C-alpha positions as CSV (number, residue, x, y, z in Angstrom):
1,M,19.9,-10.1,1.9
2,T,18.6,-11.3,5.2
3,D,18.3,-10.1,8.9
4,H,19.4,-6.5,8.2
5,Q,17.5,-4.9,11.1
6,A,19.6,-2.6,13.3
7,P,19.3,-2.9,17.0
8,P,16.6,-0.9,18.7
9,A,17.6,2.8,19.4
10,A,16.3,5.3,21.7
11,K,13.0,7.0,20.6
12,P,13.8,10.3,19.0
13,V,12.3,13.4,20.4
14,G,13.3,16.5,18.5
15,L,11.8,17.5,15.1
16,T,15.0,16.4,13.2
17,E,16.2,13.9,15.8
18,G,16.5,10.2,14.1
19,V,15.8,11.4,10.4
20,N,18.0,10.9,7.4
21,R,19.0,14.4,7.1
22,S,19.7,14.3,3.5
23,V,16.2,13.3,2.5
24,F,14.5,15.3,5.2
25,F,16.0,18.7,4.4
26,G,16.0,17.8,0.6
27,S,12.4,17.1,0.6
28,V,11.7,20.1,2.7
29,G,13.9,22.5,0.6
30,I,12.2,21.5,-2.7
31,T,8.7,21.7,-1.2
32,L,9.3,25.2,0.4
33,A,11.0,26.5,-3.0
34,F,7.7,25.3,-4.7
35,V,5.6,27.0,-2.1
36,L,7.6,30.3,-2.4
37,A,7.3,30.4,-6.0
38,G,3.5,29.9,-6.0
39,V,2.9,32.4,-3.3
40,L,5.0,35.2,-5.0
41,S,4.2,34.6,-8.5
42,P,0.7,32.8,-8.9
43,E,0.1,33.8,-12.2
44,G,3.5,32.8,-13.4
45,S,3.2,29.6,-11.5
46,A,-0.2,28.8,-13.4
47,A,1.4,29.6,-16.6
48,L,4.1,27.2,-16.0
49,F,1.9,24.5,-14.8
50,K,0.0,24.7,-18.0
51,A,3.2,24.6,-20.2
52,V,4.6,21.6,-18.1
53,Q,1.4,19.6,-18.6
54,S,1.1,20.3,-22.2
55,W,4.7,19.1,-22.7
56,I,4.6,16.1,-20.7
57,V,1.2,15.0,-22.3
58,S,2.4,15.5,-25.9
59,E,6.0,14.1,-25.4
60,L,5.8,11.7,-22.5
61,G,2.2,10.4,-22.3
62,W,3.3,7.1,-23.8
63,V,5.7,6.5,-20.9
64,Y,2.9,6.7,-18.5
65,L,0.4,4.5,-20.4
66,L,3.2,1.9,-20.9
67,S,4.6,2.0,-17.4
68,V,1.0,1.3,-15.7
69,A,0.4,-1.4,-18.2
70,I,3.9,-3.1,-17.1
71,F,2.8,-2.6,-13.3
72,L,-0.4,-4.3,-13.9
73,L,1.1,-7.4,-15.9
74,F,4.0,-7.7,-13.3
75,T,1.6,-7.8,-10.3
76,L,-0.6,-10.2,-11.8
77,F,2.2,-12.6,-12.9
78,L,3.5,-12.5,-9.3
79,A,-0.1,-13.5,-8.1
80,V,-0.2,-16.6,-10.2
81,S,3.1,-17.7,-10.1
82,N,5.0,-19.7,-7.5
83,F,6.1,-16.6,-5.9
84,G,2.6,-16.1,-4.8
85,R,2.9,-18.6,-1.9
86,I,5.9,-16.3,-0.4
87,K,4.8,-14.4,2.9
88,L,5.4,-10.8,3.5
89,G,7.3,-11.6,6.6
90,P,9.0,-14.7,8.1
91,N,7.1,-18.0,7.2
92,H,5.4,-18.1,10.6
93,S,4.0,-14.5,10.5
94,E,0.3,-13.9,10.7
95,P,-1.8,-11.0,9.4
96,D,-2.0,-8.3,11.9
97,Y,-5.5,-7.2,10.8
98,S,-8.7,-8.8,9.8
99,Y,-9.8,-8.8,6.2
100,G,-12.5,-6.2,7.0
101,A,-10.2,-4.0,8.7
102,W,-7.5,-4.4,6.1
103,F,-10.0,-3.7,3.2
104,S,-11.5,-0.6,5.0
105,M,-7.9,0.8,5.4
106,L,-6.9,0.0,2.0
107,F,-9.9,1.8,0.5
108,A,-9.9,4.8,2.6
109,A,-6.2,5.6,2.0
110,G,-6.3,4.8,-1.6
111,M,-9.1,6.7,-3.4
112,G,-11.8,7.7,-1.0
113,I,-11.9,11.5,-1.7
114,G,-11.4,10.9,-5.5
115,L,-14.4,8.6,-5.8
116,V,-16.8,10.9,-3.8
117,F,-15.4,13.6,-6.1
118,F,-15.7,12.0,-9.5
119,G,-18.3,9.4,-8.9
120,V,-21.1,11.6,-10.6
121,A,-18.8,14.2,-12.3
122,E,-16.7,11.9,-14.4
123,P,-19.3,9.8,-16.1
124,V,-21.5,12.7,-16.8
125,T,-18.6,14.7,-18.3
126,H,-17.6,11.8,-20.6
127,F,-21.3,11.6,-21.5
128,A,-21.6,15.4,-22.2
129,K,-18.2,15.6,-23.9
130,P,-16.9,12.3,-25.0
131,P,-13.4,12.0,-26.4
132,V,-14.8,10.8,-29.7
133,G,-18.4,10.3,-31.0
134,D,-21.5,12.4,-30.5
135,P,-22.4,13.6,-27.1
136,E,-25.5,12.8,-24.8
137,T,-26.5,9.7,-26.6
138,I,-26.9,6.1,-25.5
139,A,-23.6,5.2,-27.2
140,A,-21.8,8.2,-25.3
141,A,-23.4,6.8,-21.9
142,R,-22.0,3.4,-22.6
143,T,-18.6,4.8,-23.4
144,A,-18.7,7.1,-20.4
145,M,-19.2,4.3,-17.9
146,E,-16.5,2.1,-19.8
147,I,-14.0,4.8,-19.5
148,S,-14.8,5.5,-15.8
149,Y,-14.4,1.8,-14.9
150,F,-11.0,1.9,-16.8
151,H,-9.7,4.9,-14.8
152,W,-10.7,3.4,-11.5
153,G,-10.0,-0.3,-12.2
154,L,-7.1,-2.5,-11.7
155,H,-4.6,-0.3,-13.3
156,A,-5.0,2.2,-10.4
157,W,-4.4,-0.4,-7.8
158,A,-1.7,-2.1,-9.6
159,V,0.4,1.0,-9.1
160,Y,-0.2,0.9,-5.4
161,A,0.4,-2.8,-5.4
162,V,3.9,-2.5,-6.9
163,I,5.0,0.0,-4.0
164,G,3.4,-2.0,-1.4
165,L,4.6,-5.3,-2.3
166,S,8.3,-4.2,-2.8
167,L,8.3,-2.4,0.7
168,A,6.5,-5.2,2.5
169,Y,8.8,-7.9,0.9
170,F,12.2,-6.3,1.6
171,S,11.3,-4.8,5.0
172,F,9.1,-7.6,6.5
173,R,11.0,-10.7,5.0
174,H,14.4,-9.4,4.9
175,G,14.7,-6.8,7.6
176,L,15.5,-3.8,5.4
177,P,14.3,-0.2,6.1
178,L,10.6,0.4,5.3
179,T,11.6,2.9,2.6
180,M,11.6,3.0,-1.2
181,R,15.4,2.6,-1.2
182,S,15.2,-0.9,0.0
183,A,13.5,-2.1,-3.3
184,L,16.9,-1.4,-5.0
185,Y,19.0,-3.7,-2.7
186,P,19.1,-6.6,-5.1
187,I,20.6,-4.2,-7.7
188,I,22.9,-1.9,-6.0
189,G,23.4,-3.7,-2.5
190,E,24.6,-1.6,0.4
191,R,24.7,1.7,-1.8
192,I,21.0,2.0,-1.1
193,Y,22.4,3.8,2.1
194,G,24.2,6.4,0.0
195,P,23.1,9.2,-2.4
196,I,21.3,6.9,-4.6
197,G,19.0,5.8,-1.9
198,N,18.6,9.3,-0.6
199,A,17.5,10.6,-4.1
200,V,15.0,7.7,-4.5
201,D,13.4,8.5,-1.1
202,I,13.4,12.4,-1.8
203,F,11.4,11.5,-5.3
204,A,9.1,9.4,-3.0
205,V,8.4,12.2,-0.5
206,I,8.0,14.9,-3.2
207,G,5.6,12.7,-5.2
208,T,3.6,11.7,-2.0
209,I,3.4,15.4,-1.0
210,F,2.0,16.4,-4.3
211,G,-0.3,13.5,-4.7
212,V,-1.7,14.2,-1.1
213,A,-1.9,17.8,-2.0
214,T,-4.0,17.0,-5.2
215,S,-6.5,14.8,-3.2
216,L,-7.0,17.2,-0.3
217,G,-7.4,20.1,-2.9
218,L,-10.0,18.2,-4.8
219,G,-11.7,17.4,-1.4
220,V,-11.6,21.1,-0.3
221,L,-13.2,22.3,-3.8
222,Q,-16.0,19.9,-3.2
223,I,-16.7,20.8,0.3
224,N,-16.6,24.5,-0.7
225,A,-19.0,23.7,-3.5
226,G,-21.3,21.9,-1.0
227,F,-21.4,24.9,1.6
228,S,-22.0,27.1,-1.5
229,H,-24.9,25.1,-2.8
230,V,-26.5,24.4,0.7
231,L,-25.6,27.6,2.6
232,G,-25.0,30.1,-0.1
233,L,-21.3,30.8,0.9
234,P,-19.2,32.0,-1.9
235,T,-16.9,29.7,-3.9
236,S,-13.5,31.1,-3.5
237,F,-9.9,30.6,-2.2
238,W,-10.6,32.6,1.0
239,V,-13.2,30.1,2.0
240,Q,-11.2,27.0,0.9
241,M,-8.1,28.2,2.9
242,P,-9.8,28.1,6.3
243,L,-11.3,24.8,5.3
244,I,-7.9,23.3,4.7
245,V,-6.7,24.8,8.0
246,V,-9.7,23.3,10.1
247,I,-9.5,19.8,8.4
248,T,-5.7,19.8,8.6
249,A,-6.1,20.5,12.2
250,M,-8.4,17.5,12.7
251,A,-5.9,15.4,10.8
252,T,-3.1,16.4,13.4
253,V,-5.3,15.0,16.1
254,S,-5.7,11.6,14.4
255,V,-1.9,11.7,13.7
256,A,-1.3,11.8,17.3
257,T,-3.3,8.8,18.2
258,G,-1.3,6.5,15.7
259,L,-2.2,3.9,13.2
260,D,-4.0,1.3,15.4
261,K,-6.3,4.0,17.0
262,G,-7.1,7.1,15.1
263,I,-6.3,6.1,11.5
264,K,-8.0,2.6,11.8
265,F,-10.9,4.1,13.5
266,L,-11.4,6.7,10.8
267,S,-11.0,4.3,8.0
268,N,-13.8,2.0,9.3
269,L,-16.0,5.1,9.9
270,N,-15.2,6.1,6.3
271,M,-16.2,2.6,4.9
272,I,-19.4,2.5,6.9
273,M,-20.4,6.1,5.7
274,A,-19.4,5.3,2.1
275,V,-21.4,2.1,2.0
276,A,-24.5,4.0,3.8
277,L,-24.5,6.7,1.0
278,M,-24.3,4.3,-1.7
279,A,-27.1,2.1,-0.4
280,F,-29.2,5.2,0.0
281,V,-28.9,6.1,-3.7
282,F,-29.0,2.3,-4.8
283,V,-32.4,1.7,-2.9
284,M,-33.9,5.1,-3.7
285,G,-32.7,5.3,-7.3
286,P,-33.4,2.9,-10.3
287,T,-32.4,-0.3,-8.4
288,T,-33.1,-2.8,-11.2
289,F,-31.5,-0.7,-13.9
290,L,-28.3,-0.3,-11.8
291,L,-28.1,-4.1,-11.4
292,R,-28.2,-4.6,-15.0
293,A,-26.0,-1.7,-15.8
294,F,-23.4,-3.1,-13.5
295,V,-23.3,-6.3,-15.5
296,Q,-23.1,-4.5,-18.7
297,N,-20.6,-2.1,-17.7
298,F,-18.2,-4.9,-16.3
299,G,-18.5,-6.8,-19.6
300,A,-17.6,-3.7,-21.6
301,Y,-14.7,-3.1,-19.3
302,L,-13.4,-6.5,-19.8
303,D,-14.1,-6.4,-23.6
304,Q,-12.0,-3.1,-24.1
305,F,-9.5,-3.7,-21.4
306,V,-6.5,-4.3,-23.6
307,L,-7.4,-1.7,-26.1
308,R,-7.9,0.9,-23.4
309,T,-4.7,0.1,-21.7
310,F,-2.6,1.1,-24.7
311,Y,-5.0,3.6,-26.4
312,M,-3.1,6.9,-27.2
313,Y,-5.6,8.3,-29.8
314,A,-2.5,8.4,-32.1
315,Y,-4.6,8.4,-35.2
316,A,-7.2,11.0,-34.2
317,P,-7.8,13.7,-36.9
318,D,-7.9,16.6,-34.4
319,E,-6.3,17.5,-31.1
320,R,-9.2,17.2,-28.9
321,P,-8.7,13.4,-28.0
322,G,-5.1,14.2,-27.1
323,E,-6.2,17.0,-24.9
324,W,-8.9,14.7,-23.3
325,L,-6.2,12.1,-22.7
326,G,-4.0,14.5,-20.7
327,S,-6.9,15.8,-18.6
328,W,-8.3,12.4,-17.8
329,T,-6.2,9.2,-18.3
330,L,-2.7,10.8,-17.8
331,F,-3.9,12.9,-15.0
332,Y,-5.2,9.7,-13.4
333,W,-2.0,7.6,-14.0
334,G,0.1,10.5,-12.7
335,W,-2.1,11.0,-9.6
336,W,-2.0,7.2,-8.9
337,I,1.8,7.2,-9.3
338,A,2.3,10.3,-7.2
339,W,0.0,8.9,-4.6
340,S,1.7,5.5,-4.6
341,P,4.6,6.0,-2.2
342,F,2.0,6.9,0.3
343,V,-0.7,4.3,-0.4
344,G,2.0,1.6,-1.1
345,M,3.9,2.2,2.1
346,F,0.6,2.5,4.0
347,I,-0.9,-0.9,2.7
348,A,2.5,-2.5,3.3
349,R,2.5,-1.5,6.9
350,I,-0.8,-3.1,7.3
351,S,-0.2,-6.2,5.1
352,R,2.6,-8.0,7.1
353,G,2.0,-11.8,7.2
354,R,-0.1,-12.1,4.1
355,T,1.2,-14.0,1.1
356,I,2.1,-12.4,-2.1
357,R,-0.9,-14.0,-3.7
358,Q,-3.3,-12.7,-0.9
359,F,-1.7,-9.3,-1.1
360,V,-2.2,-8.8,-5.0
361,L,-5.6,-10.3,-5.2
362,G,-7.0,-8.4,-2.2
363,V,-5.3,-5.0,-3.3
364,L,-6.4,-5.4,-7.0
365,L,-9.8,-7.1,-6.9
366,V,-11.6,-5.9,-3.6
367,P,-11.2,-2.1,-3.8
368,T,-11.7,-2.2,-7.7
369,G,-14.9,-4.2,-7.0
370,F,-16.1,-1.4,-4.5
371,S,-15.0,1.4,-7.1
372,F,-17.1,-0.3,-10.1
373,A,-20.1,-0.5,-7.7
374,W,-19.8,3.1,-6.7
375,M,-19.3,4.4,-10.1
376,T,-22.3,2.4,-11.2
377,V,-24.6,3.5,-8.5
378,F,-23.7,7.2,-8.8
379,G,-22.6,7.6,-12.4
380,D,-25.4,5.4,-14.0
381,T,-28.2,6.9,-11.8
382,A,-27.1,10.5,-13.0
383,L,-26.9,9.3,-16.7
384,G,-30.3,7.7,-16.2
385,M,-31.9,11.0,-15.1
386,H,-30.7,12.4,-18.3
387,L,-31.6,9.5,-20.7
388,T,-35.2,9.2,-19.3
389,G,-35.8,12.8,-19.5
390,A,-36.3,13.1,-15.7
391,T,-34.0,16.1,-15.6
392,R,-31.0,17.7,-17.0
393,A,-30.0,19.3,-13.7
394,V,-27.0,17.1,-13.0
395,T,-25.6,17.4,-16.6
396,D,-26.0,21.1,-16.5
397,A,-24.2,21.4,-13.1
398,V,-21.3,19.3,-14.3
399,A,-21.0,21.7,-17.4
400,Q,-20.9,24.7,-15.0
401,D,-18.9,23.3,-12.2
402,V,-17.8,19.7,-11.7
403,T,-17.6,20.3,-7.8
404,L,-21.3,20.8,-7.8
405,A,-22.2,17.5,-9.3
406,L,-22.5,15.5,-6.3
407,F,-24.8,17.9,-4.4
408,V,-27.1,18.6,-7.3
409,F,-27.2,15.0,-7.8
410,L,-28.2,14.3,-4.2
411,E,-30.7,17.2,-4.5
412,Q,-32.9,14.9,-6.8
413,F,-33.6,12.5,-3.9
414,P,-35.9,12.7,-0.8
415,L,-34.0,14.4,2.0
416,G,-31.6,15.7,-0.4
417,V,-30.4,18.5,1.7
418,Y,-29.5,16.2,4.8
419,V,-27.9,13.7,2.5
420,S,-25.8,16.4,1.1
421,W,-24.6,17.4,4.7
422,F,-23.9,13.6,5.2
423,A,-21.7,13.6,2.1
424,M,-20.0,16.7,3.1
425,F,-18.9,15.0,6.5
426,L,-17.8,11.9,4.5
427,I,-15.6,14.0,2.4
428,V,-14.1,15.7,5.5
429,F,-13.4,12.3,7.1
430,F,-11.7,11.1,3.9
431,F,-9.7,14.3,3.9
432,V,-8.5,13.7,7.4
433,T,-7.7,10.0,7.0
434,G,-5.6,11.1,3.8
435,A,-3.8,13.8,5.7
436,D,-2.9,11.9,8.8
437,S,-2.0,8.7,6.9
438,S,0.2,10.5,4.6
439,A,1.9,12.3,7.5
440,L,2.7,8.9,9.0
441,V,4.1,7.7,5.9
442,I,6.4,10.6,4.9
443,D,7.9,10.8,8.5
444,T,8.7,7.0,7.9
445,I,10.4,7.7,4.7
446,T,12.6,10.5,6.0
447,S,13.4,8.6,9.2
448,G,15.0,5.8,7.2
449,G,12.0,3.4,8.0
450,R,11.7,4.2,11.6
451,E,8.1,4.2,12.7
452,D,8.6,5.8,16.2
453,G,9.1,9.4,15.1
454,P,7.9,12.3,17.4
455,T,4.3,13.3,16.9
456,A,5.5,17.0,16.3
457,R,7.2,15.7,13.1
458,R,4.2,14.0,11.9
459,V,2.2,17.1,12.6
460,F,4.7,19.1,10.6
461,W,4.3,17.1,7.4
462,A,0.4,17.0,7.8
463,I,0.6,20.8,7.9
464,L,3.0,21.0,5.0
465,S,0.7,18.9,2.9
466,G,-2.2,21.3,3.7
467,V,0.0,24.4,2.8
468,I,1.0,22.7,-0.8
469,A,-2.8,22.3,-1.3
470,M,-3.5,25.9,-0.5
471,V,-0.6,27.0,-2.8
472,L,-2.0,24.8,-5.7
473,L,-5.6,26.2,-5.3
474,W,-4.2,29.7,-5.1
475,A,-1.9,29.3,-8.1
476,G,-4.6,27.6,-10.6
477,G,-7.1,25.5,-8.9
478,L,-8.1,22.1,-10.6
479,D,-5.8,22.6,-13.5
480,A,-2.8,23.1,-11.1
481,L,-3.9,20.0,-9.1
482,Q,-3.8,17.9,-12.5
483,T,-0.5,19.3,-13.4
484,A,1.0,18.7,-10.0
485,S,0.1,15.2,-10.1
486,I,1.3,14.6,-13.6
487,A,4.6,16.5,-13.2
488,G,5.2,14.9,-9.7
489,A,5.0,11.6,-10.8
490,L,7.3,11.7,-13.6
491,P,10.6,11.1,-12.1
492,F,8.9,8.4,-9.6
493,T,7.5,6.4,-12.6
494,F,11.1,5.4,-13.6
495,V,11.8,4.7,-10.0
496,M,9.1,2.4,-10.0
497,L,10.3,0.4,-13.1
498,I,13.6,-0.1,-11.4
499,M,11.7,-1.1,-8.3
500,C,9.9,-3.8,-10.4
501,Y,13.2,-5.1,-11.6
502,G,14.7,-5.2,-8.0
503,L,11.7,-7.1,-6.7
504,W,12.0,-9.6,-9.5
505,K,15.7,-10.1,-8.8
506,G,14.9,-10.4,-5.0
507,L,12.2,-13.0,-5.7
508,A,14.2,-15.0,-8.3
509,R,17.0,-15.1,-5.6
510,E,14.6,-16.5,-3.1
511,G,13.4,-19.1,-5.4
512,I,17.0,-20.2,-5.9
513,R,17.2,-20.6,-2.2
514,Q,14.1,-22.5,-1.8
515,N,15.2,-25.0,-4.6
516,A,18.5,-25.5,-3.2
517,L,17.1,-26.0,0.1
518,T,14.6,-28.5,-1.2
519,Q,17.1,-30.5,-3.5
520,T,20.0,-30.8,-1.1
521,L,18.7,-31.3,2.4
522,R,20.1,-34.5,3.8
523,P,17.9,-36.6,6.2
524,R,17.9,-35.5,9.6
525,A,19.3,-37.6,12.4
526,T,16.2,-39.7,13.6
527,R,15.7,-41.3,16.8
528,N,14.7,-44.9,17.3
529,W,11.0,-45.5,16.4
530,Q,9.8,-45.8,20.1
531,R,11.1,-42.3,20.7
532,Q,9.8,-40.9,17.6
533,L,6.3,-42.3,18.5
534,Q,6.8,-40.6,21.9
535,G,7.5,-37.4,20.3
536,I,4.5,-37.6,18.1
537,L,2.1,-38.4,21.0
538,N,3.7,-36.1,23.5
539,H,2.5,-32.4,24.0
540,P,5.1,-30.7,26.2
541,S,4.4,-28.1,28.8
542,R,6.2,-24.8,28.8
543,S,8.5,-25.9,31.5
544,E,9.5,-29.0,29.7
545,V,10.4,-27.0,26.5
546,T,12.4,-24.5,28.8
547,R,14.4,-27.3,30.2
548,F,15.2,-28.7,26.8
549,M,16.4,-25.4,25.4
550,D,18.3,-24.8,28.7
551,E,20.0,-28.2,29.0
552,T,20.2,-29.4,25.3
553,A,19.7,-26.6,22.8
554,R,21.9,-24.0,24.1
555,P,24.9,-26.3,24.9
556,A,24.5,-27.7,21.2
557,L,24.5,-24.4,19.7
558,E,27.5,-23.1,21.9
559,E,29.4,-26.1,21.0
560,V,28.9,-25.5,17.2
561,A,29.8,-21.9,17.5
562,E,33.0,-22.8,19.5
563,E,34.1,-25.1,16.6
564,L,33.5,-22.3,14.0
565,R,35.2,-19.9,15.9
566,K,38.2,-22.2,16.1
567,R,38.0,-22.3,12.2
568,D,38.4,-18.3,12.0
569,L,34.7,-17.8,11.5
570,L,32.6,-15.2,13.5
571,A,29.9,-17.0,15.3
572,E,27.7,-15.9,18.3
573,V,24.8,-17.5,20.2
574,D,22.2,-15.1,21.2
575,V,19.9,-16.2,24.1
576,R,16.6,-14.5,25.0
577,D,13.6,-15.7,27.0
578,D,12.0,-17.9,24.5
579,R,14.7,-18.1,21.8
580,I,18.1,-19.3,21.3
581,R,19.9,-18.3,18.0
582,L,23.2,-19.3,16.4
583,R,24.4,-16.6,13.9
584,V,27.4,-17.2,11.7
585,A,29.1,-14.2,9.9
586,P,26.4,-11.9,11.3
587,E,27.6,-8.8,9.6
588,A,27.4,-10.4,6.2
589,P,24.5,-9.8,3.7
590,E,23.9,-13.5,3.6
591,A,24.4,-14.5,7.3
592,F,23.5,-18.0,8.5
593,A,21.0,-17.9,11.3
594,Y,19.6,-21.2,13.1
595,G,17.3,-20.5,15.9
596,I,15.2,-22.5,18.2
597,R,11.9,-20.7,19.6
598,M,9.4,-21.8,22.1
599,R,5.9,-21.4,20.3
600,R,2.6,-21.9,21.8
601,Y,-0.3,-24.0,20.2
602,D,-3.8,-25.0,21.2
603,L,-4.1,-28.5,22.1
604,P,-5.3,-30.7,18.9
605,S,-8.6,-32.4,18.9
606,Y,-6.8,-35.8,18.7
607,S,-5.1,-35.3,22.1
608,F,-7.4,-37.8,23.6
609,I,-5.0,-40.5,22.7
610,E,-2.5,-39.2,25.3
611,S,-2.3,-41.2,28.4
612,A,-4.3,-40.2,31.5
613,A,-1.1,-39.1,33.4
614,R,-0.3,-36.6,30.7
615,R,-3.9,-35.3,30.7
616,R,-3.8,-34.6,34.3
617,H,-2.6,-31.1,33.6
618,E,-5.9,-30.3,32.0
619,A,-4.2,-27.8,29.8
620,D,-5.8,-26.3,26.5
621,H,-2.4,-25.6,24.8
622,Y,1.2,-27.0,24.5
623,Y,4.6,-25.8,23.4
624,R,7.0,-26.8,20.7
625,A,10.8,-26.1,20.2
626,E,10.6,-24.8,16.5
627,V,13.5,-24.3,14.1
628,F,13.7,-20.8,12.7
629,L,16.0,-19.7,9.8
630,A,16.7,-16.1,8.4
631,E,13.3,-16.5,6.5
632,G,11.1,-17.6,9.5
633,S,9.9,-20.9,11.1
634,Q,10.7,-24.1,9.2
635,D,7.6,-25.7,10.9
636,Y,9.4,-28.6,12.4
637,D,9.9,-29.3,16.1
638,V,13.2,-30.5,17.6
639,M,11.9,-31.1,21.1
640,G,13.4,-34.3,22.4
641,L,16.5,-34.5,20.3
642,S,19.7,-35.4,22.0
643,K,22.6,-32.7,21.8
644,E,24.3,-34.6,18.9
645,E,21.2,-35.1,17.1
646,L,20.5,-31.3,17.4
647,I,24.0,-30.7,16.0
648,Q,23.5,-32.8,13.3
649,D,20.4,-30.7,12.3
650,V,22.3,-27.5,12.7
651,L,24.9,-28.8,10.3
652,S,22.2,-30.0,7.8
653,Q,20.8,-26.6,7.6
654,Y,24.3,-24.9,7.4
655,D,25.0,-27.2,4.4
656,R,21.7,-26.3,2.8
657,H,22.7,-22.6,3.3
658,F,26.0,-23.1,1.5
659,Q,24.1,-24.9,-1.4
660,F,22.0,-21.7,-1.8
661,L,25.1,-19.5,-1.8
662,H,26.7,-21.7,-4.4
663,A,23.5,-21.8,-6.5
664,A,22.9,-18.0,-6.3
665,G,26.5,-17.1,-7.0
666,A,26.9,-15.4,-3.7
């Protein structure tokens, strides 16, 4: 399960060039069938949506709750276990993005539109219509915030973490394609490239399209409500449709600029604007009350954490709690699962080089903390307006139309009209970020993990997501959006459970490898102590390491390869500018690879002990000839070994490889 990367191919140029045709046309066909049904029979589609949602909630709601609980427990276990030290990439890899940029992209891609939409609406809705108990009381306010924290807390991000972790681990550490099918490799092996893998990727694409369409639909509903409230425009599909067209067009521009430019820029801009809006409400609102409420809300969340995780209202005396569960908790769980292929792949792409522990803790804790702060600032401020008797305007607006909640809320502050415009621009930018990021991800899945697809194809997926959002709004509005998320997530829920098992098998196999390598390594050939001391004190130049690789390392590896070929083993030596690599049985799933790479390092602070002759170069860096195996750098230098000593090191590593194969039963 190592070194599966195919050689570079020419960049595809046509719309269908370079794609996995089964996945591409299967996904497009199913999506277009849904679009056609929604356009031709909106009433029938709306009735079907309602029936599907009712059946799933009543018969399979427990599957969603139990599955999300498994995802959370699984990711937390990986973070605290020894597996947490494993890097998502070779051992020597470093993160591509700073923590600040990483967190911004995580948040903007994950739930930006949702938080803006539900930040006021959800707590006020639970306050006015709690699942159980009396409405509009202090107890109802506490319960409303506890439920809001639960819906936007660790469970949501655990769903994303499962996908992101699986993709990053199998792709960046083992060279498998950056698609969902790769997580099944420990279970079905090379069959991931057949019909089973195609089906998994199709489920992922369909779930992503409906998850994205749900978010885009919610965003357009809220933008339309904002224009209606501020400018008096009507709230109707015929206003929402051109909004989707305009914003999708903006998304295509961002798609064309790629991940490191357009999407990264918009993600950072979204975070800055979101923090600015939250800071405005925090400062202008009941600041002290919000600080106290945040502490109490967090305590209530922890106190009810286990109960809420598994709570199905199974013993409720009437049907209302069950209906509430379907409209809220199950909708969210379905939305997160449907959204997870997109967010999971997106956070995988930006998380190369981080350890599993860093990944899990970062993905779970930081966005969750921001979501809690957002819900407290907006939700508790809105509840405080009602409880203190200042105004019922927000509560009444939510009862009338949840899409108006944010704008009526902001109206209660100084400069409310201007802040409402600011909020609408924030929603638009979140919309654009979601659309362009999802287009990149869907294109990657349908291209078998390739990330160099033509811009036209990414634009196609961005437009298709916008079309699906239009159809859902045409066929039933918010109810249709909720049903699409819940239904679209059902098949992928089972795929995710299998992915957890595949990731567990892959990590367990890696654990066996590390144990075998640690316990069976024979001492490397050592030089006499004077040469060893010289190796410690010396900091070679690039030319010195180049000469060592040309005159010692290359002949040593070629000699080993020749001896292996005499014993009927396929062995090859690959030479590049700064790397020499020996590969044995390169086509096998568990190929052996021993490489030496030239790596540059800054000169350490203790270099003053070097001789004056060595320091005459006045360089601020030096080079090492480091050993790389399939899993990355082994963090030791072979510079200065003789050819025979280097061959002994190669054989020691080859022996370790066989010990691993024996322990793993390969």
